[in-house]
N, C-alpha and C positions, 0 to 999 in steps of 0.2 A: 280568240276570234269571237267566241260567244259572249265573253265579257264586254268586248268592244261594242258589239251589236246592242247588248242590253244597255250599256252606258249611253249609246246614241239614241236608243228609244226613250230612255228617261229624259235626256236633254230635249228631244223633240216634244215629249209630253209637257214638259215645263214651258216650252215656247208656246205650245197650243193653249195651255191654261192661261198664260198671260194674255194671249189674243182674246180668249173668251171673256176674261175679266174686263179688259179695256172696251171691247165691243158692247158688252152688257151694260157697263156703266154709261157709255155714250148713248145707248138706246133710251135712257131716261130723258134725254134732251130732245123732245119731239113735239110735233103739232099734228092734230087730226086733219085729214085732208080727204076730200071727195065723199067718203062715207064713214060712218061711225066705226071706230076700231082700226081703220087704216091710217097709219102714221108716217110722217116724213121725219126722219131722224138723222143726226150726224154720224151715227154708227155706220151708215152705208158709205160715208166718206172715209172713215177710219179703216174699215175692213179691207178695201183693196190696197191701201197703203201698207197695211200689215202683211197682206198676202205677197206684195211685191218684195218686201224685205225678208220674208221667210220663204223664198222660192225653193229652198232645199226641202221643204215639206209639201207633200201633195195637198193642193188647195181643197180638194173634195174632203180629205180627212179633217182639215182645219174647220171647214164650214159645217161638217157634221157635228163636231163638238159645239160650235157656235150655235147651231140650230137647236141644240138641247139647252145650252147654258144661258143664252141671251133671252129667249122667250120665258124660261123658267124664272130668271131674275126679274123680268118685267111682270110676270104673273104674281110673284110674291109681293112686288111693289103695289100692284093693283089691289090685291087682296087686303093689304094693310089699309087701303083707302076705302074699299067698298064692303069688306068683310063677307064677300060672296065668292066662294071658290069656283063654282060652276061658271058664273059670269066672267070671272078672271080668266079661266081656261079657254072658254069659247071666244074671248077677245083676242087671245094671243096665238091660238093654235095655227092659223094660216101663216104666221111668221116662220114657223118651222120649215115650211115648204119654200118660203122666200129664200132662206139661207141655203137650203139644199140645192135649189135651182141655180142660185148665184154661183156656188162652188163648182157645179158641173159645167156651166157655161164658161166660167173663167178658166177652168182646166183645159177644155177642148179648144178654146179660142187663143189662149195665151200660154198657160203653164206647160202644156204638153210640148210646145214648140220653143218657148222662151225666146221670142223674137225681139223686135225693136220696141221703143217706147210708144210708137204709133199703134202697134198691135195690142200693146197693153191698154191704151186708151180705148180701142175698139172693144176689148174684153170687158172693161169697166162699164162702158156705156150699155152694151148688150146685157151684161149681168144685171145691172141696175134696172133697165127698162123692162126686159122680159120677165125677170123675177117679180117685179112689181105687178105685171099683168097676171102672172100665176097667182099671186097672193090676193089681188083684188077680185079675180075670177072666183076663187074659193069663197071669199067673203060675200059675193053676190049669189051664192048657191049654184056655182058652176055655170053662171051666165056670163057671157063676154061683156066687158065694160063698153060704154058708149064711146063714140069717136072723140068727143070732147075730153073724156077722161084719158083716153090713149094719148091724145096730143099733149095733155097736161103732164102725163107720166114721161113722155119723150123730152119735154122741156126740162123737167126736174132732173132726169137722168143726164141730160146734156150739161146742165149747170153743175151738178155734183161731179161729173167726169172732169169738167174743166178745173174745178177746185183741186181735185185729186192730182191731175197732171201738173198743175202749177206747183203744188207742194212737193211732188216727186222730183220735178226738174230742179227746183231750188235745192232740195236735199242732195241730189246727185252733184250739182255744181259745187255745193259746199263741201261735199266729200272729196271731189277732185281738187278743190282748193287746198284742203288739209293735206292731201297726198302730195300735191305740188310743193306746198310749204315744207313738208318733211323731206322731199327730194332735194329742195334747195338747201336746207340745213345740212343734209348729208353731203351734197356737193361742195358746200363751203368748207366743211371739215376735210373733205378729200383734197380740195385745192390747197389748203394750208398745209396739210400733212405732206402732200406730194412736193410742194414748194420747198419744205424743209428737207425732205429726202434728196431732192435733186440738187439742192445747195450742197449737201454733204457729199453727194456723188461727184459733183463738180470739183470740190475741194480735194477729195481723195484722188480723182483722176489727175489733177495738177501735181499732187504729191508723188504720184508714180513716176512722173518725169524726173523729179529730184532723186527718187530712189534709183532709177535707171542710171543716172549720172554718177551717183555714189557707188553703185555696183561696178560701173565701168572703171572708176578710179581705184576701187579696191582690187579689181582684177589686174589693172595695169601695175599697181603696187606689187602684186604677187609676181607678175612677169619680170618687172625690173629687179626685184629682190632675187629672183632666180638667176637672171642674167648676170647680176653683180656678185653672185655666189655669196649672198648674205648668210647670216646665221640661219641654219635650218629651222630653228624655232620661229624666227621672224617670218620666214617664207611660208611656213605652215599657218601661222596666225593670219597672214595676208590672204591666203587661200580660204581659210575658215570665214573670215570677214566677208569675202566675196560671196561665198555660199550662203551665209546667213542673211545677207542683204537680199539675195535672190529669193530666199524663202519668205522674207518679209514682203517682197513685191508680189509673190504668188498669193499670200494671205490678203494683201490689199485688193488684188484683182477679184478674189473670191468674195470679199466684203462688198465690193462694187457690184458684182454680178447679183449678189443676194438682194441688195437694195434696189437694183433695177427691176428685179422680179416682182417686188411688191409695189412698184410705182406704176402709174397709169400713163405711160408715155404715149399710148395709142390715142389718148385724149388730146394730143397736140393737133390731131386732125380736126378738132372742134375749135372754131374761132369764137372767142368771148370778148365782149366789149370791155374796154379799159374802165368804163364807169362801173361795170358789174364787179370787176376786180377790186376797185377802190371801195365799193360798198361793203364787200366781204371783209376787207382789211379794217374798215371802220368798225363794223359790228363786232368782229372778234377782239379788236384792241379795246374798244369801249367796254365790252363785257369783262375783259381782264382787269382793266382799270377800276371798274366798279367792284369787282371781287376783292381787289387789294385795298379798297377804300382810298384810292389815290386822289390827290388834290390837283392832278394835272387835267387841264381842259384840252380835249382832243377834238379837232375839227378837220373835216375833209370836204373840199369843194372840187367837183369834177365837171368840166364843161366840154368834155370830149366823149364821143361814143365810138371811137375808132376800134375796129376789131383787132384782136391780138392772137397770133398763132401760139407763140411761146408764153402762154398765160401763166404757167407755173413759175417761169423765171421772172416775169414782171411782178407776180405776187411775192416772190422771194426778195426781189430788189426793194419793193415798197415795205415789206415787213421788216427787213433788216434795218432799213433807214429809220423807220418809225421806232423800232425797238432801241436803236442807237440813240435817238432823240430822247426817248423816255428815260433811258439809263443815264442821261446827262444830269438828271435831277437827284438830289438827295431824298431819302425816305421822308414822306409826308410834306415835301416841299411843294409849294404852289408854283404853277407855271403853265405855259401854253405850248402845244405842239400842233402845228397847222400844215395840212397837205393841200396843195393847189395843183390841179391838172387842167391844162388848157392848150389850145392850139395857137401856134404863131407861125405864119407863113406855111412851110411844108413840114413843120415839126410839131410833135406833141411835147409840151414842156411839163416836167414834174418838179415842183418846188416843195421842199420839206424844210420847215423852219421851226426852231425851238427857242425858248427863252432860258435855256439851261446854263450850265457853267461855262460853256464854250470850250474851245481848244486853244492851247497855248501856241503862239506863232511858230515856235521852234519845232513843235510836233507835227504841224500840218503836212510837211513833205513826206512824213512816214506813216500817216494814218491808214493808207491803203496797203501797207505791207502786211503779209500774213503774220499773225501772232502779235502785232503791235496793239497795245492797249494801255490806257491810262486809268482803267477802272479796276477796282479791287472788290472782292467779295466781302460783304459786311460780315464781321465776326471772325472770319478766318484770315483775312489779309491776303488771300490768294489772288494773283492777277488773273483777270478773265482772259479767255483764250484769244480774243481779238480777231475773229475770222469774218465778222459781219461785213465790214467795209471792204475787206479784201475780196470777198465773194461778190459783192455788188459791182466792184470795179471790173472784176474778171468777166462776169456775166454780160455787162454792158459792152465790153470790148469784143467778146467772142460771138455773142448772139445778136447784138444790135449795132455794132460798128460805131460806138460812141463812147464818150467818157463822162465823168462827173465833175462838176465844179463845186468848190467849197469856199464859203466865206464865214469866218468865225472870229469872235473877239472874246477873250477870257472874261468870264463873269457877266457876259451880255447875251450870248446865245450863238447858234450856228445855223447856217442855211446851206442846203445842198440843192444844186440845180442840175437837171438832166434834160437834154434835148435829143429826142429820137425822131428820125425821119418817119413820116407817116407810112410810107411804103415798106420800110424796114420793120417798123412796128408790127405790120400785118403779117409779113412773110418771114422776117428774120434774115440773117445772112448765111444760114447753114441749110 
């Protein structure tokens, strides 16, 4: 606990020293005003900005250090010019009380409460205006300045406060912009990751149906074998197969449950524009193509802003179709993949076209079957698992009550077209 406090104190001292150095340096940029020795400097613009960004440190503590460091720095600067230490000291000593007054006023008007930006503006104005009156009163031998000087100080304080507020507001908006940009990147990754997870979940759920049918057949085989008084070894094997298939089904369900736990299905309550989804697909795909030094030109044109409830599934559909189009090219081969999304009557149309190798006419009836693939892994010769188009077809039918059209010519390219009713796109059919 003691070490943490000491570490915190050291960090705060470092921050304070940085403020002192910056303010001291800025105090060199000044002009004499009203009376000899009284200067108008940009350090009084910089100081409140630094106090705002270091609101974790007591403003009085900061300004006490500044009240020593900045005048001392200016005194040395003056001494190097006039070679008179007494004159240099008497020129700068009222500045000490300017900074002390500024810190106290800023603390009680703003720092102690840490309210809104308007209270901050009030604190900056009062700190500037009243502290200047304190300093100029000391320079006049404890005599109050004239009304003209007071008016001049108020105008100067108002101008400097306006500059400070403009800088702070711009900085805040820029900070929020960076945060929003970071959140958008995070959400893009979340959308793509969840679309992959949900595609896998959908495929696994479909497979459980086949597993249940297989389990029923295995159990019927066991019952029939028992009824026909078959060889006891065969009867036992049929029963074992039925039990093992049942265990496989339970494992499948556990995997599905685990995947569902790490997906954000609650985000289905958020409606996202199809144009936003298309933009995410474009950015992620373009980045992947650039990383692979691909010669494929990828374009996306979206002329619809319709909101989508099942946005993860739409992202999965687009991603699978785009990846399928990209995979139709050989390595380093040049070509085009184009996505167009537009509205036609009561439908949103999605067209994905490529100039790849195309699909053989005899294969077209089978391309949406699970496991069908004409692609092979380079180097190994292994057939790819061929789930992309099957998943696309299943998601479109189950969640959007539609199908997908395909037109393809070998060695010329392929085009997929999807038409989704705008009301179904927004709400889904489930």
